[in-house]
N, C-alpha and C positions, 0 to 999 in steps of 0.2 A: 451409657453406650461407650464402647471402645473408641477413643478419639481417632485411632488409626483408620477406622472404617469410614470416617467422615472427612478424610483428606480431600482437598480439591486440587486437581492438577491443572495448572494454567500454562498455556503456551504464550510466549512473548516474542514480538518481532524486534530484532536488534538494530533498528534504524532510529535515527534522531527523532523522527516524527512520532515515535512511540515512547520516548524517554520520560515524558511527564508521568505516564502511568507506571512504566517499569521502575523508575527511580523511587517513586513513592512505595511501591510494593516491596522492594528490596529494603528500604529504610524501615518499614514496619515489621518485616520478618515475622509475619504471622505464622504460628505453628500449624494452622489449618491448611496453608497453601504450599504446594510444591511447584516451583517455577522452572520452566524450560525455555531456552532462547533459540532462535534460528531466523533465517531469512523467510520471506513470505511463502514461497512454494513448499519449503520444508514444513512450516507450521500448517499449511493446508493439508499436507500428507499426514501429519500427526493427528489432525482432527479426523480426517477420513478413515484412518486406521484405529480411531478411538483410543489413542495413546494419551490424550489430554481431554479434560472435561470442557474447558472454556478457552477461547483464544480469539485474537483478531485475525481473521482470515481474509484473503482476497475477496472483494465483493463479487467477482464473477464465480468464485468457488461457492459462495453462499447461494447466489441466484440459480446456479445449476443444480443445487442439492438442497433445496429448501425443505424437503421431506426429512432430511437428516438433522437439520440445525434449527435451533430456536434463536431468533434475532434478539440481541440485547439492544434495545432501541433508545438508550439514553447516552450512548457514546459511540463514536466512529472515528475514522481517519479520513478526512476529506479536505477539499479546497473549494473556494467560491471564486474561481478565477485562477490566476497564476499560482502554481504550487512550488516551483523552484526545484523539485526533486523528482520530476517525471518529464524528462526532456529528450527530444529527438535532435541530435546533433547531425548536421548534414553538409555535404558538399554541394547540394542542389536545393532549389526552391521546393517547397512542399508540393507544389503543383507540377513538379518535374521529376517524379520518382518512379514512373512506370519503366519497366525493364531494368530497374536498379536492384541492388542487393542491400538489404537492411539487416543490421545486427540487432538481435533481441536478447535480453539478459535471461540467464537461467533462473534468476531469483524471482521473476515476475509472472503474474497471471493477469490481473486486472489491467495493468498498463499495456500489455501486449494486445489484449482484447480491445482496449480503447483505441490504440493506434490503428488496428485493422478496421474498426468501426468508422473512425474519422477518414481513413483512406477510402473506404467504401462510399461514404457520404460525399466525398469529393470526386465521385464517379470513376475511381480507379477499378480496374479489373485486378483483383488480388492475385489471380493466377499468373499475372504478368509481372509480379514482384517476387523476388526471391528473399525469403526470410531465413536467416542463419543464426543459430544460438551462439552467444559469446559469454565468456566467464570473466570479463575484465582482466584478461591475461596480458594485455598490452596497454600502452597509453592510448588515450583518445586520439591523439595526433597520429600515432602509428596505425590505429584501427581504421581511421578515415583515409589514410594515405595508401595503405596496402591491403586492406581486407574488405572494407565496406564502403558503399556510397553514402550511407547514413547509418547511425547507430543509436539505439535507445538506451538511455541510462536511467536508473531509478535509485531512490534512497540516497544514502550518503555519497556514493560515487557521483551521482548527479549534482548534489549540492556542491561538492568540491570542484567538479569539472565546470560547473556554471560560472564559478569565479575565476578559476585558473585559465580557462579558454574563453574569456568574456567576449572577445571580438574576433576570434580566429576563424570560427565556423558559423554557418547559419544555424540557428537553434529555434526549436519550436516547443513551447511549454504546453503539454497536452491538457493540463488543467484549464489553461486559458482558451485553447482551441475548443474544448468541450463546452465551456461557459459561453463562448461567443456563438457557438453553433446551436446550443439548446436553451440557454438561459438558466440552466440548473447548475447547482454545485455538483462536483464530481466526488463520489464516495469511493475511494480506493480500497479501504479496508472496513470490514464490518466485524464487530464483536459478536460472537455467537457461542451458544452452548450446545452440547449434544442433546438432541430433543428427548431421547429416552431418559437420560440422566436428569434433565431439567424437570421432567414430569414426575419422576420417582423421588427426586431429592429437592422438593419445592423450597424448603427452608434454606438449603444451601444455595440454590439458584437465586433466590431473592436477596440473600446476603451478599453474594458476589456481585450482583447488579448494583447494590448500594456501595460496595467497596470500590468498584471501578469508577463510579461517579465521584467518590471522594478522592480517589487517586489522581484523577485529572485535576481536580480543584487544588489539591496539595502540590502537585507538580508545577502548576502554573502560578502558584502563590508562595506557600511556605518554603518549598525547595527550589524555587525558580533560579535564584542567584547561583546556587551550587550547581544546578543543571547547566546553566549558561557557561560557567567557568570550566567545568569538566568537559563539556562538548566542544567548546572553543579550542581547548588544548588538544583534545583528541583529533579533531578534524583540521586543526591549524587554520581556523577561520575566525574572523573578527567577531567579538562578542555581540556587537550590534546586529550583525547579520544573522546570528543564531536566534537572538531575541525576536527579530523581525519575522523570521521563518516560523517560529513556534507560536507567535501571537497574531501575526497578520496573514500568513500563507496557509498554515494548517488550522483546520477547524475540527473540534472534537464533539460538537453538539449534533445530534441526529434530529432533524426537523421534518416537517411534512414535505418541504421542498426536497430534502435529501431522499425521502421515500419515493416521491414522484420521479426524481432523477434516476434512481435505481430501476424503477419500472421501465423507464424509457431506455436505459442502458441495456436491460434484458431484452426488450423488444428489438432494438437495433442489432444486438448480438445474435439473436435468433435469425434475423434476416440474412446474416452471413452464411447460414447453413453450414456452420463448422461444428464438429463434435467437440464437447468439452474436453475430452482427453487430449486434443491437440494443444491445449494450454497447460495441462497438469504437470508435464515433465520438462518445461522449458524454463 
């Protein structure tokens, strides 16, 4: 068989919580793999447009399009409590956000859905809260002083802001709020494959499932010190903080509890009566 015909195109999220997988795959440089990086909503779109075969996509993207995707259930991006990288920074208490303006990041799908679910469960009328997209174009300090009453940060910007503005604003970790409310871990990202590709290329699908599992293992063991050093320098954060984040805050195993948590997430999302497209472009 022509090897070019069996290339596997992988989408990768360029956040620190994905670096154990990403770093391993780049180190291995397997000829079979074609790697593309981007932020979560971009990778969601690449999968929806069938530009890549396999990728970690926002869990809400998977849940809303389960007919299109096959879930790779041996790896995920989740937290079982505080996550440190999905944080609502606010000038107000969480119970005092009605009639307020909340900034939501253009890079996010699952975290925005989660925020609205939590607000809804706290008995807010979502129609009385104004949500405006932001692109991290100003500092958090400026955003909360001049643009928003509260602002949602995800990924590396949240990691950095969580340290830089440690005591300056009220902050709410959505991973912790979800855990406290439901008792379940929060799965922010799910690894999936195009369903038609997975069924027609079964050997490649099984191989990539195996490779992803080994990539997590290698990233958290063999390459871990390199990953900590590189990420600490890149984000200008203490190495211990990065190590704690990747080993204590982020969880990569997909368990029965994760499955049940996703099912509840979907149920609560559907109760919002919001069309999926409301999230795809923010």
